[in-house]
N, CA, C and O atoms as a GROMACS GRO file, in nm:
protein
  376
    1MET      N    1   1.065   2.928   0.278
    1MET     CA    2   0.979   2.769   0.315
    1MET      C    3   0.917   2.739   0.254
    1MET      O    4   0.868   2.810   0.167
    2LYS      N    5   0.890   2.621   0.274
    2LYS     CA    6   0.828   2.523   0.164
    2LYS      C    7   0.667   2.512   0.230
    2LYS      O    8   0.648   2.493   0.350
    3ASN      N    9   0.572   2.526   0.143
    3ASN     CA   10   0.492   2.519   0.170
    3ASN      C   11   0.402   2.340   0.198
    3ASN      O   12   0.407   2.254   0.109
    4THR      N   13   0.311   2.308   0.363
    4THR     CA   14   0.298   2.198   0.355
    4THR      C   15   0.182   2.153   0.365
    4THR      O   16   0.194   2.098   0.475
    5ARG      N   17   0.100   2.139   0.341
    5ARG     CA   18  -0.061   2.074   0.300
    5ARG      C   19  -0.076   1.994   0.438
    5ARG      O   20   0.016   1.970   0.517
    6GLU      N   21  -0.233   1.952   0.452
    6GLU     CA   22  -0.244   1.837   0.493
    6GLU      C   23  -0.254   1.711   0.433
    6GLU      O   24  -0.276   1.691   0.313
    7ALA      N   25  -0.235   1.609   0.537
    7ALA     CA   26  -0.244   1.497   0.448
    7ALA      C   27  -0.386   1.446   0.459
    7ALA      O   28  -0.456   1.463   0.559
    8LYS      N   29  -0.437   1.362   0.314
    8LYS     CA   30  -0.600   1.391   0.256
    8LYS      C   31  -0.615   1.233   0.370
    8LYS      O   32  -0.528   1.175   0.434
    9PRO      N   33  -0.744   1.210   0.357
    9PRO     CA   34  -0.791   1.082   0.394
    9PRO      C   35  -0.693   0.985   0.286
    9PRO      O   36  -0.668   0.992   0.166
   10GLY      N   37  -0.646   0.874   0.419
   10GLY     CA   38  -0.542   0.749   0.344
   10GLY      C   39  -0.409   0.805   0.318
   10GLY      O   40  -0.308   0.740   0.345
   11GLU      N   41  -0.404   0.918   0.268
   11GLU     CA   42  -0.262   0.960   0.251
   11GLU      C   43  -0.125   0.885   0.328
   11GLU      O   44  -0.046   0.814   0.265
   12LEU      N   45  -0.111   0.915   0.477
   12LEU     CA   46  -0.073   0.849   0.563
   12LEU      C   47  -0.068   0.686   0.551
   12LEU      O   48   0.022   0.603   0.534
   13ARG      N   49  -0.170   0.682   0.563
   13ARG     CA   50  -0.162   0.492   0.571
   13ARG      C   51  -0.104   0.489   0.423
   13ARG      O   52   0.002   0.425   0.426
   14GLU      N   53  -0.127   0.525   0.320
   14GLU     CA   54  -0.062   0.477   0.193
   14GLU      C   55   0.052   0.471   0.170
   14GLU      O   56   0.093   0.404   0.075
   15ILE      N   57   0.149   0.555   0.268
   15ILE     CA   58   0.264   0.618   0.262
   15ILE      C   59   0.343   0.462   0.337
   15ILE      O   60   0.420   0.378   0.291
   16THR      N   61   0.282   0.480   0.458
   16THR     CA   62   0.324   0.378   0.545
   16THR      C   63   0.346   0.274   0.480
   16THR      O   64   0.461   0.233   0.495
   17VAL      N   65   0.261   0.196   0.394
   17VAL     CA   66   0.196   0.067   0.290
   17VAL      C   67   0.361   0.116   0.240
   17VAL      O   68   0.459   0.079   0.305
   18LEU      N   69   0.374   0.202   0.117
   18LEU     CA   70   0.422   0.168   0.039
   18LEU      C   71   0.589   0.162   0.056
   18LEU      O   72   0.670   0.122  -0.027
   19GLU      N   73   0.617   0.217   0.196
   19GLU     CA   74   0.769   0.288   0.212
   19GLU      C   75   0.765   0.131   0.279
   19GLU      O   76   0.876   0.077   0.272
   20THR      N   77   0.699   0.078   0.321
   20THR     CA   78   0.722  -0.064   0.368
   20THR      C   79   0.776  -0.160   0.279
   20THR      O   80   0.885  -0.217   0.272
   21LEU      N   81   0.667  -0.163   0.209
   21LEU     CA   82   0.676  -0.225   0.043
   21LEU      C   83   0.814  -0.271  -0.015
   21LEU      O   84   0.880  -0.374  -0.029
   22GLU      N   85   0.820  -0.138  -0.040
   22GLU     CA   86   0.927  -0.087  -0.140
   22GLU      C   87   1.095  -0.124  -0.015
   22GLU      O   88   1.185  -0.172  -0.085
   23LYS      N   89   1.131  -0.112   0.112
   23LYS     CA   90   1.216  -0.152   0.195
   23LYS      C   91   1.217  -0.311   0.162
   23LYS      O   92   1.317  -0.374   0.127
   24TRP      N   93   1.049  -0.378   0.187
   24TRP     CA   94   1.108  -0.557   0.207
   24TRP      C   95   1.119  -0.581   0.106
   24TRP      O   96   1.154  -0.699   0.095
   25SER      N   97   1.100  -0.502  -0.041
   25SER     CA   98   1.107  -0.522  -0.178
   25SER      C   99   1.245  -0.570  -0.185
   25SER      O  100   1.281  -0.679  -0.230
   26LYS      N  101   1.323  -0.474  -0.133
   26LYS     CA  102   1.500  -0.437  -0.178
   26LYS      C  103   1.569  -0.582  -0.066
   26LYS      O  104   1.679  -0.630  -0.091
   27ARG      N  105   1.504  -0.621   0.022
   27ARG     CA  106   1.566  -0.724   0.127
   27ARG      C  107   1.544  -0.854   0.011
   27ARG      O  108   1.452  -0.886  -0.064
   28PRO      N  109   1.655  -0.899   0.034
   28PRO     CA  110   1.654  -1.070  -0.023
   28PRO      C  111   1.549  -1.154   0.090
   28PRO      O  112   1.448  -1.216   0.054
   29ASP      N  113   1.584  -1.144   0.198
   29ASP     CA  114   1.526  -1.201   0.321
   29ASP      C  115   1.354  -1.230   0.294
   29ASP      O  116   1.281  -1.329   0.298
   30SER      N  117   1.336  -1.067   0.263
   30SER     CA  118   1.172  -1.066   0.290
   30SER      C  119   1.092  -1.066   0.103
   30SER      O  120   0.978  -1.104   0.080
   31ARG      N  121   1.144  -1.039   0.047
   31ARG     CA  122   1.116  -1.024  -0.126
   31ARG      C  123   0.986  -1.135  -0.155
   31ARG      O  124   0.874  -1.095  -0.188
   32LEU      N  125   1.029  -1.307  -0.133
   32LEU     CA  126   0.932  -1.354  -0.133
   32LEU      C  127   0.826  -1.349  -0.068
   32LEU      O  128   0.721  -1.387  -0.120
   33ASP      N  129   0.831  -1.303   0.056
   33ASP     CA  130   0.736  -1.246   0.156
   33ASP      C  131   0.578  -1.127   0.064
   33ASP      O  132   0.456  -1.134   0.052
   34VAL      N  133   0.706  -1.020   0.019
   34VAL     CA  134   0.591  -0.940  -0.040
   34VAL      C  135   0.541  -1.033  -0.124
   34VAL      O  136   0.428  -1.074  -0.100
   35GLN      N  137   0.603  -1.079  -0.222
   35GLN     CA  138   0.568  -1.126  -0.373
   35GLN      C  139   0.425  -1.258  -0.290
   35GLN      O  140   0.323  -1.284  -0.356
   36ARG      N  141   0.444  -1.306  -0.180
   36ARG     CA  142   0.312  -1.413  -0.135
   36ARG      C  143   0.240  -1.306  -0.127
   36ARG      O  144   0.129  -1.304  -0.180
   37LEU      N  145   0.299  -1.178  -0.050
   37LEU     CA  146   0.128  -1.098   0.007
   37LEU      C  147   0.073  -1.080  -0.064
   37LEU      O  148  -0.045  -1.106  -0.042
   38LEU      N  149   0.112  -1.016  -0.226
   38LEU     CA  150   0.056  -0.950  -0.361
   38LEU      C  151   0.012  -1.058  -0.395
   38LEU      O  152  -0.102  -1.022  -0.423
   39ASP      N  153   0.014  -1.165  -0.415
   39ASP     CA  154  -0.038  -1.253  -0.458
   39ASP      C  155  -0.154  -1.322  -0.406
   39ASP      O  156  -0.232  -1.378  -0.484
   40LYS      N  157  -0.172  -1.321  -0.278
   40LYS     CA  158  -0.295  -1.334  -0.202
   40LYS      C  159  -0.418  -1.205  -0.201
   40LYS      O  160  -0.532  -1.221  -0.158
   41LEU      N  161  -0.381  -1.118  -0.240
   41LEU     CA  162  -0.454  -0.984  -0.228
   41LEU      C  163  -0.577  -1.005  -0.329
   41LEU      O  164  -0.564  -1.064  -0.436
   42SER      N  165  -0.685  -0.955  -0.288
   42SER     CA  166  -0.804  -0.981  -0.344
   42SER      C  167  -0.818  -0.901  -0.466
   42SER      O  168  -0.758  -0.794  -0.473
   43PRO      N  169  -0.899  -0.948  -0.572
   43PRO     CA  170  -0.868  -0.849  -0.711
   43PRO      C  171  -0.855  -0.653  -0.667
   43PRO      O  172  -0.758  -0.580  -0.685
   44HIS      N  173  -0.975  -0.622  -0.615
   44HIS     CA  174  -0.933  -0.531  -0.537
   44HIS      C  175  -0.853  -0.412  -0.526
   44HIS      O  176  -0.854  -0.296  -0.566
   45GLY      N  177  -0.745  -0.532  -0.418
   45GLY     CA  178  -0.625  -0.542  -0.372
   45GLY      C  179  -0.515  -0.533  -0.490
   45GLY      O  180  -0.418  -0.458  -0.499
   46LYS      N  181  -0.545  -0.599  -0.546
   46LYS     CA  182  -0.464  -0.590  -0.652
   46LYS      C  183  -0.474  -0.431  -0.727
   46LYS      O  184  -0.388  -0.344  -0.731
   47ILE      N  185  -0.580  -0.432  -0.769
   47ILE     CA  186  -0.590  -0.284  -0.874
   47ILE      C  187  -0.534  -0.182  -0.771
   47ILE      O  188  -0.449  -0.104  -0.813
   48TYR      N  189  -0.562  -0.176  -0.673
   48TYR     CA  190  -0.504  -0.082  -0.613
   48TYR      C  191  -0.351  -0.094  -0.603
   48TYR      O  192  -0.260  -0.033  -0.659
   49VAL      N  193  -0.352  -0.163  -0.541
   49VAL     CA  194  -0.194  -0.195  -0.515
   49VAL      C  195  -0.105  -0.119  -0.560
   49VAL      O  196  -0.019  -0.042  -0.516
   50LYS      N  197  -0.168  -0.183  -0.726
   50LYS     CA  198  -0.050  -0.139  -0.882
   50LYS      C  199  -0.092   0.058  -0.897
   50LYS      O  200  -0.030   0.163  -0.917
   51HIS      N  201  -0.199   0.023  -0.878
   51HIS     CA  202  -0.257   0.204  -0.882
   51HIS      C  203  -0.151   0.255  -0.765
   51HIS      O  204  -0.093   0.355  -0.809
   52LEU      N  205  -0.098   0.215  -0.606
   52LEU     CA  206  -0.005   0.231  -0.538
   52LEU      C  207   0.103   0.298  -0.571
   52LEU      O  208   0.138   0.416  -0.574
   53VAL      N  209   0.154   0.176  -0.600
   53VAL     CA  210   0.358   0.236  -0.695
   53VAL      C  211   0.364   0.267  -0.783
   53VAL      O  212   0.472   0.320  -0.809
   54MET      N  213   0.262   0.263  -0.897
   54MET     CA  214   0.310   0.316  -1.025
   54MET      C  215   0.260   0.443  -0.991
   54MET      O  216   0.294   0.515  -1.085
   55SER      N  217   0.178   0.535  -0.882
   55SER     CA  218   0.135   0.634  -0.913
   55SER      C  219   0.111   0.771  -0.795
   55SER      O  220   0.059   0.882  -0.789
   56GLY      N  221   0.212   0.642  -0.683
   56GLY     CA  222   0.196   0.669  -0.562
   56GLY      C  223   0.084   0.744  -0.486
   56GLY      O  224  -0.020   0.778  -0.543
   57PRO      N  225   0.109   0.769  -0.350
   57PRO     CA  226  -0.005   0.799  -0.283
   57PRO      C  227  -0.053   0.923  -0.307
   57PRO      O  228   0.010   1.025  -0.332
   58SER      N  229  -0.248   0.896  -0.292
   58SER     CA  230  -0.323   0.979  -0.308
   58SER      C  231  -0.436   1.010  -0.159
   58SER      O  232  -0.431   0.964  -0.044
   59SER      N  233  -0.536   1.108  -0.226
   59SER     CA  234  -0.646   1.073  -0.168
   59SER      C  235  -0.713   0.922  -0.188
   59SER      O  236  -0.682   0.848  -0.282
   60LEU      N  237  -0.831   0.878  -0.062
   60LEU     CA  238  -0.874   0.774  -0.107
   60LEU      C  239  -0.963   0.780  -0.202
   60LEU      O  240  -0.980   0.685  -0.277
   61LYS      N  241  -1.040   0.907  -0.211
   61LYS     CA  242  -1.077   0.919  -0.339
   61LYS      C  243  -1.034   0.974  -0.437
   61LYS      O  244  -1.120   0.967  -0.525
   62ALA      N  245  -0.946   1.026  -0.472
   62ALA     CA  246  -0.890   1.014  -0.614
   62ALA      C  247  -0.844   0.853  -0.649
   62ALA      O  248  -0.880   0.799  -0.754
   63ALA      N  249  -0.747   0.772  -0.529
   63ALA     CA  250  -0.720   0.664  -0.556
   63ALA      C  251  -0.843   0.534  -0.632
   63ALA      O  252  -0.823   0.442  -0.710
   64ALA      N  253  -0.977   0.587  -0.560
   64ALA     CA  254  -1.122   0.510  -0.594
   64ALA      C  255  -1.162   0.553  -0.769
   64ALA      O  256  -1.239   0.503  -0.850
   65LYS      N  257  -1.054   0.685  -0.778
   65LYS     CA  258  -1.170   0.702  -0.929
   65LYS      C  259  -1.026   0.624  -0.985
   65LYS      O  260  -1.031   0.512  -1.034
   66ALA      N  261  -0.899   0.700  -0.970
   66ALA     CA  262  -0.825   0.640  -1.091
   66ALA      C  263  -0.853   0.476  -1.140
   66ALA      O  264  -0.861   0.419  -1.249
   67CYS      N  265  -0.865   0.427  -0.980
   67CYS     CA  266  -0.843   0.258  -1.013
   67CYS      C  267  -1.062   0.245  -1.049
   67CYS      O  268  -1.122   0.139  -1.070
   68GLU      N  269  -1.111   0.350  -1.046
   68GLU     CA  270  -1.231   0.309  -1.073
   68GLU      C  271  -1.339   0.204  -1.023
   68GLU      O  272  -1.420   0.126  -1.073
   69LEU      N  273  -1.278   0.265  -0.840
   69LEU     CA  274  -1.361   0.160  -0.731
   69LEU      C  275  -1.404   0.298  -0.681
   69LEU      O  276  -1.388   0.416  -0.713
   70LYS      N  277  -1.492   0.195  -0.547
   70LYS     CA  278  -1.576   0.300  -0.470
   70LYS      C  279  -1.457   0.319  -0.347
   70LYS      O  280  -1.365   0.242  -0.322
   71VAL      N  281  -1.490   0.445  -0.282
   71VAL     CA  282  -1.411   0.451  -0.191
   71VAL      C  283  -1.389   0.384  -0.048
   71VAL      O  284  -1.296   0.391   0.033
   72ALA      N  285  -1.549   0.296  -0.050
   72ALA     CA  286  -1.514   0.173   0.051
   72ALA      C  287  -1.420   0.064   0.010
   72ALA      O  288  -1.333   0.012   0.078
   73GLU      N  289  -1.453   0.040  -0.114
   73GLU     CA  290  -1.375  -0.033  -0.222
   73GLU      C  291  -1.202  -0.017  -0.181
   73GLU      O  292  -1.136  -0.117  -0.151
   74ILE      N  293  -1.149   0.108  -0.185
   74ILE     CA  294  -1.055   0.159  -0.158
   74ILE      C  295  -0.989   0.119  -0.028
   74ILE      O  296  -0.908   0.032   0.003
   75GLU      N  297  -1.046   0.205   0.032
   75GLU     CA  298  -1.008   0.134   0.165
   75GLU      C  299  -1.031  -0.014   0.262
   75GLU      O  300  -0.976  -0.043   0.369
   76ALA      N  301  -1.108  -0.076   0.201
   76ALA     CA  302  -1.075  -0.235   0.281
   76ALA      C  303  -0.960  -0.316   0.183
   76ALA      O  304  -0.924  -0.431   0.206
   77ALA      N  305  -0.904  -0.224   0.055
   77ALA     CA  306  -0.803  -0.292  -0.048
   77ALA      C  307  -0.666  -0.237   0.084
   77ALA      O  308  -0.578  -0.316   0.121
   78LEU      N  309  -0.678  -0.064   0.144
   78LEU     CA  310  -0.570  -0.099   0.203
   78LEU      C  311  -0.555  -0.174   0.338
   78LEU      O  312  -0.471  -0.253   0.381
   79SER      N  313  -0.668  -0.121   0.386
   79SER     CA  314  -0.665  -0.234   0.523
   79SER      C  315  -0.640  -0.369   0.517
   79SER      O  316  -0.614  -0.413   0.629
   80GLU      N  317  -0.638  -0.470   0.409
   80GLU     CA  318  -0.626  -0.601   0.336
   80GLU      C  319  -0.456  -0.593   0.349
   80GLU      O  320  -0.387  -0.654   0.431
   81LEU      N  321  -0.407  -0.490   0.233
   81LEU     CA  322  -0.268  -0.493   0.229
   81LEU      C  323  -0.232  -0.411   0.415
   81LEU      O  324  -0.125  -0.457   0.453
   82GLU      N  325  -0.264  -0.358   0.473
   82GLU     CA  326  -0.209  -0.288   0.634
   82GLU      C  327  -0.206  -0.416   0.672
   82GLU      O  328  -0.108  -0.460   0.730
   83GLN      N  329  -0.345  -0.516   0.637
   83GLN     CA  330  -0.329  -0.658   0.755
   83GLN      C  331  -0.229  -0.789   0.718
   83GLN      O  332  -0.206  -0.884   0.792
   84GLY      N  333  -0.169  -0.762   0.560
   84GLY     CA  334  -0.141  -0.870   0.506
   84GLY      C  335   0.027  -0.789   0.601
   84GLY      O  336   0.066  -0.853   0.699
   85ILE      N  337   0.088  -0.691   0.572
   85ILE     CA  338   0.195  -0.652   0.625
   85ILE      C  339   0.190  -0.691   0.764
   85ILE      O  340   0.284  -0.769   0.781
   86ALA      N  341   0.138  -0.677   0.850
   86ALA     CA  342   0.156  -0.680   1.001
   86ALA      C  343   0.161  -0.857   1.021
   86ALA      O  344   0.223  -0.916   1.110
   87ALA      N  345   0.091  -0.910   0.928
   87ALA     CA  346   0.130  -1.066   0.956
   87ALA      C  347   0.241  -1.126   0.898
   87ALA      O  348   0.259  -1.247   0.896
   88ILE      N  349   0.352  -1.003   0.830
   88ILE     CA  350   0.465  -1.100   0.766
   88ILE      C  351   0.564  -1.067   0.892
   88ILE      O  352   0.578  -0.963   0.955
   89LYS      N  353   0.596  -1.134   0.898
   89LYS     CA  354   0.737  -1.128   1.015
   89LYS      C  355   0.861  -1.097   1.000
   89LYS      O  356   0.944  -1.177   1.043
   90VAL      N  357   0.898  -0.988   0.944
   90VAL     CA  358   1.073  -0.966   0.934
   90VAL      C  359   1.178  -0.926   0.957
   90VAL      O  360   1.195  -0.810   0.996
   91PRO      N  361   1.265  -0.999   0.941
   91PRO     CA  362   1.345  -1.008   1.101
   91PRO      C  363   1.427  -0.847   1.075
   91PRO      O  364   1.435  -0.799   0.962
   92LEU      N  365   1.478  -0.784   1.186
   92LEU     CA  366   1.526  -0.681   1.236
   92LEU      C  367   1.673  -0.680   1.152
   92LEU      O  368   1.733  -0.787   1.158
   93LYS      N  369   1.714  -0.613   1.104
   93LYS     CA  370   1.849  -0.582   1.058
   93LYS      C  371   1.949  -0.557   1.207
   93LYS      O  372   1.927  -0.548   1.328
   94ARG      N  373   2.045  -0.552   1.133
   94ARG     CA  374   2.175  -0.561   1.328
   94ARG      C  375   2.253  -0.486   1.243
   94ARG      O  376   2.362  -0.443   1.280
   0.00000   0.00000   0.00000
């Protein structure tokens, strides 16, 4: 039996964001939307998304340490990404 642990604060949100960005980046009809979203991010958002893509999901505290930001700044960057994703209307694949 595989040992599992409880998700740390922010990890589930990060997983959702990362999976969405990866899925949309592979689809020609949404790739440009993702690039626009990433281009519009705040400086902290850009630092954070780079960390998320390169290192994968982690706790907000670990992400803050790795990015040399405060936890509140990571939280804001994650919220910024979630809002940007919510604003993109990607057509459903049939």
